[in-house]
N, C-alpha and C positions, 0 to 999 in steps of 0.2 A: 504494500500500500504506500502511496505517496504521502510523505510527511511535509507539511508546510510549516516553516518556522518564521517567526518575526512578524506575525499578523498585527502585533501591537504597533508596528512601525508603518502601517498602511492607514492612510486617511481616505475615506470614501466620501464622494459627493454624488448626489443624485442629480444628474445633468438634464434629465427630462423625465416624463412619466414612464418611459420605456427602458431606461438604462441608468446605471451608476458607473462611475469611473473611480479607479483606485490609484492613489499617488503615494510616493514615498514621503512619509511625514518629516524626514530629515532633510532631503534635498529637493523635493517637489517633482521628481521625475514621474512621468506618466507610466503606470505599470499595467493596469487592467481596464478592460471594457466589458462590463457585465450586464447583459440583458436581464431585466427583472422578471419577465414572464418565463418561468422555468418549464411550464407545460409546452410552450412554443419553441423555446431555445434551450438546448441541453449542452451549451458550451459557454466558455468565457474567453474573451480575447486577451492575450498576453503580449505585451510589448517586447518583441524579440531582441531589441537593442539593449535590454536590461541584463542580458547574459554576457558574462565575460569569456566564456569558453565556447567552442563550437557546439552546436545543438543537433546537427544532422537532421534538422527539420526541413520538410519540403512544403511549399505552398500547395493548397488544394483549390483555392478560388480567390477572387478579388472582390471586395465588398465596397459598396458606396461609390461605384465608378462614375455615377452621374454627377458626383460632387468633386471629382478629381480635377486638379489643375490642368489647364489646356496645354501645358508643357510636358505632361506625362503621356507616354505612348505605351499601352499594354499590348504586347504582341507575343506573349508566351503560349497562347492557345488554351489557357486555363479558363474555366467558367467565370463570367463576370456578372455579379449581382449589382443591379443598378441602384438599389436602395439599401 
């Protein structure tokens, strides 16, 4: 089982009716994107830049692409969720 340590160092803000975001209480770094409707969403977004070591993680999809900057081009063939 995965053990998470240091939860006392996370500050949560509910940024909308649908999601809360977790930040490091010490430096303010964005760490988590957590949808509140657990019946609809069984995942939590983790800011991969928070890891110091290689994660061997692979992308599975792109989210919120309708809101991406016009300077980004997504051409890797992965699914793109507009919202």
